[in-house]
DSSP file (Angstrom, degrees, kcal/mol; ACC not computed):
  #  RESIDUE AA STRUCTURE BP1 BP2  ACC     N-H-->O    O-->H-N    N-H-->O    O-->H-N    TCO  KAPPA ALPHA  PHI   PSI    X-CA   Y-CA   Z-CA
    1    1 A X              0   0    0      0, 0.0     0, 0.0     0, 0.0     0, 0.0   0.000 360.0 360.0 360.0 130.4    7.1   17.8  -15.8
    2    2 A X     >  -     0   0    0      1,-0.1     4,-2.3     4,-0.0     5,-0.2  -0.224 360.0-107.6 -74.5 168.1    4.7   20.3  -14.1
    3    3 A X  H  > S+     0   0    0      1,-0.2     4,-2.3     2,-0.2     5,-0.2   0.876 120.7  52.9 -62.8 -37.7    4.6   20.9  -10.4
    4    4 A X  H  > S+     0   0    0      2,-0.2     4,-2.5     1,-0.2    -1,-0.2   0.922 109.8  47.3 -65.2 -43.5    1.3   19.1  -10.1
    5    5 A X  H  > S+     0   0    0      2,-0.2     4,-2.5     1,-0.2    -2,-0.2   0.891 111.0  52.0 -64.5 -38.6    2.7   16.0  -11.9
    6    6 A X  H  X S+     0   0    0     -4,-2.3     4,-2.2     2,-0.2    -1,-0.2   0.910 110.5  48.6 -63.0 -41.9    5.8   16.1   -9.6
    7    7 A X  H  X S+     0   0    0     -4,-2.3     4,-2.2     2,-0.2    -2,-0.2   0.914 112.1  48.4 -64.1 -43.6    3.5   16.3   -6.6
    8    8 A X  H  X S+     0   0    0     -4,-2.5     4,-2.2     2,-0.2    -2,-0.2   0.870 110.2  51.8 -66.3 -36.5    1.4   13.3   -7.8
    9    9 A X  H  X S+     0   0    0     -4,-2.5     4,-2.4     2,-0.2    -1,-0.2   0.908 108.8  50.7 -65.2 -41.4    4.6   11.3   -8.6
   10   10 A X  H  X S+     0   0    0     -4,-2.2     4,-2.1     1,-0.2    -2,-0.2   0.912 110.8  48.9 -61.5 -42.6    5.8   12.0   -5.0
   11   11 A X  H  X S+     0   0    0     -4,-2.2     4,-2.6     2,-0.2    -2,-0.2   0.881 109.4  53.0 -64.3 -38.1    2.5   10.8   -3.7
   12   12 A X  H  X S+     0   0    0     -4,-2.2     4,-2.2     2,-0.2    -2,-0.2   0.908 108.4  49.5 -63.6 -41.7    2.7    7.7   -5.9
   13   13 A X  H  X S+     0   0    0     -4,-2.4     4,-2.0     2,-0.2    -1,-0.2   0.901 111.9  48.7 -63.7 -40.3    6.1    6.9   -4.5
   14   14 A X  H  X S+     0   0    0     -4,-2.1     4,-2.3     2,-0.2    -2,-0.2   0.906 110.7  50.3 -65.3 -41.5    4.8    7.3   -1.0
   15   15 A X  H  X S+     0   0    0     -4,-2.6     4,-2.3     1,-0.2    -2,-0.2   0.866 108.6  53.6 -64.9 -35.8    1.8    5.1   -1.7
   16   16 A X  H  X S+     0   0    0     -4,-2.2     4,-2.3     2,-0.2    -1,-0.2   0.907 108.9  48.2 -64.4 -42.2    4.2    2.5   -3.1
   17   17 A X  H  X S+     0   0    0     -4,-2.0     4,-2.1     2,-0.2    -2,-0.2   0.899 111.7  49.5 -66.0 -40.2    6.2    2.5    0.1
   18   18 A X  H  X S+     0   0    0     -4,-2.3     4,-2.3     2,-0.2    -2,-0.2   0.889 110.6  50.9 -65.2 -38.1    3.0    2.2    2.2
   19   19 A X  H  X S+     0   0    0     -4,-2.3     4,-2.6     2,-0.2    -2,-0.2   0.913 109.2  50.3 -65.2 -42.5    1.9   -0.7    0.0
   20   20 A X  H  X S+     0   0    0     -4,-2.3     4,-2.0     1,-0.2    -2,-0.2   0.911 112.0  47.7 -62.0 -41.7    5.2   -2.5    0.4
   21   21 A X  H  X S+     0   0    0     -4,-2.1     4,-2.2     2,-0.2    -1,-0.2   0.897 112.4  49.3 -66.1 -39.7    5.0   -2.1    4.2
   22   22 A X  H  X S+     0   0    0     -4,-2.3     4,-2.2     2,-0.2    26,-0.2   0.889 110.5  50.0 -67.5 -39.1    1.4   -3.3    4.3
   23   23 A X  H  X S+     0   0    0     -4,-2.6     4,-2.3     2,-0.2    -1,-0.2   0.884 110.6  49.7 -67.8 -37.0    2.3   -6.4    2.2
   24   24 A X  H  X S+     0   0    0     -4,-2.0     4,-2.3     2,-0.2    -2,-0.2   0.910 110.2  51.0 -65.7 -41.6    5.2   -7.2    4.5
   25   25 A X  H  X S+     0   0    0     -4,-2.2     4,-2.2     2,-0.2    -2,-0.2   0.894 109.7  50.5 -61.5 -40.7    3.0   -6.9    7.5
   26   26 A X  H  X S+     0   0    0     -4,-2.2     4,-2.4     2,-0.2    -2,-0.2   0.915 109.7  49.8 -64.0 -43.6    0.4   -9.2    5.9
   27   27 A X  H  X S+     0   0    0     -4,-2.3     4,-2.2     1,-0.2    -2,-0.2   0.892 110.1  51.2 -62.7 -38.9    3.1  -11.8    5.2
   28   28 A X  H  X S+     0   0    0     -4,-2.3     4,-2.4     2,-0.2    -1,-0.2   0.908 110.2  49.0 -63.4 -41.8    4.3  -11.5    8.8
   29   29 A X  H  X S+     0   0    0     -4,-2.2     4,-2.4     2,-0.2    -2,-0.2   0.886 110.4  50.9 -66.0 -39.0    0.7  -12.1   10.1
   30   30 A X  H  X S+     0   0    0     -4,-2.4     4,-2.6     2,-0.2    -1,-0.2   0.906 109.5  50.9 -64.1 -41.0    0.3  -15.1    7.8
   31   31 A X  H  X S+     0   0    0     -4,-2.2     4,-1.5     1,-0.2    -2,-0.2   0.932 110.8  48.2 -61.6 -46.0    3.6  -16.5    9.1
   32   32 A X  H  <>S+     0   0    0     -4,-2.4     5,-2.7     1,-0.2    -1,-0.2   0.906 111.4  50.5 -61.6 -41.3    2.4  -16.1   12.7
   33   33 A X  H ><5S+     0   0    0     -4,-2.4     3,-1.4     1,-0.2    -2,-0.2   0.913 108.2  52.0 -64.2 -42.5   -0.9  -17.7   11.8
   34   34 A X  H 3<5S+     0   0    0     -4,-2.6    -1,-0.2     1,-0.3    -2,-0.2   0.826 112.6  46.6 -62.1 -30.0    0.8  -20.7   10.2
   35   35 A X  T 3<5S-     0   0    0     -4,-1.5    -1,-0.3    -5,-0.2    -2,-0.2   0.254 115.9-111.4-101.0  12.8    2.9  -21.2   13.3
   36   36 A X  T < 5 +     0   0    0     -3,-1.4     2,-0.2     1,-0.2    -3,-0.2   0.708  70.0 137.8  72.9  20.9    0.1  -20.9   15.8
   37   37 A X      < -     0   0    0     -5,-2.7    -1,-0.2    -6,-0.2    -2,-0.1  -0.610  64.1 -84.0 -97.8 160.5    1.2  -17.5   17.3
   38   38 A X        +     0   0    0     -2,-0.2     2,-0.3     2,-0.1    -1,-0.1  -0.361  64.8 145.2 -61.2 136.5   -1.0  -14.6   18.2
   39   39 A X        -     0   0    0     -7,-0.1     2,-0.3    -6,-0.1     3,-0.1  -0.964  51.1-127.1-160.6 171.1   -1.7  -12.3   15.2
   40   40 A X     >  +     0   0    0     -2,-0.3     4,-2.2     1,-0.1     5,-0.2  -0.668  34.6 164.6-127.7  76.0   -4.4  -10.2   13.7
   41   41 A X  H  > S+     0   0    0     -2,-0.3     4,-2.3     1,-0.2     5,-0.2   0.854  73.5  55.3 -63.6 -38.0   -4.7  -11.5   10.2
   42   42 A X  H  > S+     0   0    0      2,-0.2     4,-2.1     1,-0.2    -1,-0.2   0.921 110.2  45.7 -63.5 -43.4   -8.0   -9.8    9.5
   43   43 A X  H  > S+     0   0    0      2,-0.2     4,-2.6     1,-0.2    -2,-0.2   0.920 112.4  50.3 -65.7 -43.1   -6.6   -6.4   10.4
   44   44 A X  H  X S+     0   0    0     -4,-2.2     4,-2.1     1,-0.2   -18,-0.2   0.878 110.7  50.4 -62.7 -37.6   -3.4   -7.0    8.3
   45   45 A X  H  X S+     0   0    0     -4,-2.3     4,-2.2     2,-0.2    -1,-0.2   0.912 110.8  49.1 -65.4 -42.4   -5.5   -8.0    5.4
   46   46 A X  H  X S+     0   0    0     -4,-2.1     4,-2.5     2,-0.2     5,-0.2   0.924 110.6  49.8 -63.2 -45.5   -7.7   -4.9    5.7
   47   47 A X  H  X S+     0   0    0     -4,-2.6     4,-2.4     1,-0.2    -1,-0.2   0.903 111.9  48.1 -61.8 -41.7   -4.6   -2.6    5.9
   48   48 A X  H  X S+     0   0    0     -4,-2.1     4,-2.3   -26,-0.2    -1,-0.2   0.897 110.9  51.7 -65.9 -39.4   -3.1   -4.2    2.8
   49   49 A X  H  X S+     0   0    0     -4,-2.2     4,-2.1     2,-0.2    -2,-0.2   0.928 112.3  44.8 -62.4 -46.4   -6.4   -3.9    0.9
   50   50 A X  H  X S+     0   0    0     -4,-2.5     4,-2.3     1,-0.2     5,-0.2   0.918 113.2  50.8 -64.7 -43.9   -6.7   -0.2    1.7
   51   51 A X  H  X S+     0   0    0     -4,-2.4     4,-2.1    -5,-0.2    -1,-0.2   0.884 109.3  52.0 -62.8 -37.8   -3.1    0.5    0.8
   52   52 A X  H  X S+     0   0    0     -4,-2.3     4,-2.3     2,-0.2    -1,-0.2   0.925 111.0  45.8 -64.7 -44.7   -3.5   -1.3   -2.5
   53   53 A X  H  X S+     0   0    0     -4,-2.1     4,-2.3     2,-0.2    -2,-0.2   0.860 111.8  51.7 -70.3 -33.5   -6.5    0.8   -3.5
   54   54 A X  H  X S+     0   0    0     -4,-2.3     4,-2.4     2,-0.2    -1,-0.2   0.886 109.5  51.4 -65.1 -37.9   -4.8    4.0   -2.4
   55   55 A X  H  X S+     0   0    0     -4,-2.1     4,-2.4     2,-0.2    -2,-0.2   0.907 109.2  50.0 -64.4 -42.5   -1.8    2.9   -4.6
   56   56 A X  H  X S+     0   0    0     -4,-2.3     4,-2.6     2,-0.2    -2,-0.2   0.926 111.5  48.4 -61.9 -43.8   -4.2    2.4   -7.5
   57   57 A X  H  X S+     0   0    0     -4,-2.3     4,-2.6     1,-0.2    -2,-0.2   0.910 111.6  49.4 -63.5 -41.7   -5.8    5.8   -7.0
   58   58 A X  H  X S+     0   0    0     -4,-2.4     4,-2.2     2,-0.2    -1,-0.2   0.906 112.0  48.7 -64.3 -40.8   -2.4    7.5   -6.8
   59   59 A X  H  X S+     0   0    0     -4,-2.4     4,-2.6     2,-0.2    -2,-0.2   0.909 112.2  47.8 -64.2 -43.6   -1.2    5.8   -9.9
   60   60 A X  H  X S+     0   0    0     -4,-2.6     4,-2.5     2,-0.2    -2,-0.2   0.912 110.6  52.0 -63.7 -42.4   -4.4    6.7  -11.8
   61   61 A X  H  X S+     0   0    0     -4,-2.6     4,-0.5     1,-0.2    -2,-0.2   0.915 113.1  44.5 -61.9 -42.3   -4.1   10.3  -10.7
   62   62 A X  H >< S+     0   0    0     -4,-2.2     3,-0.8   -54,-0.2    -2,-0.2   0.922 113.8  50.1 -68.1 -42.6   -0.5   10.5  -11.9
   63   63 A X  H 3< S+     0   0    0     -4,-2.6    -2,-0.2     1,-0.2    -1,-0.2   0.881 114.8  43.2 -62.0 -39.2   -1.3    8.8  -15.2
   64   64 A X  H 3< S+     0   0    0     -4,-2.5    -1,-0.2    -5,-0.2    -2,-0.2   0.445  87.6 115.7 -90.0   0.0   -4.2   11.1  -15.9
   65   65 A X    <<        0   0    0     -3,-0.8    -3,-0.0    -4,-0.5    -4,-0.0  -0.453 360.0 360.0 -70.6 140.4   -2.4   14.3  -14.9
   66   66 A X              0   0    0     -2,-0.1    -1,-0.1     0, 0.0    -4,-0.0   0.355 360.0 360.0-123.7 360.0   -1.9   16.8  -17.6
């Protein structure tokens, strides 16, 4: 594995961790909304959406690296 591929793999792992954290945050916001507590569901949804697309880009970059 080349240094570039190793770097892209590291970025993919980091993006995966960010996506997992964003999804957990979204689930927490949904729980709060279901129970009538203060939350920012729109913001949590946006953060998860951005994290997902960054994860897709990181995966594509690693997959297409030569």
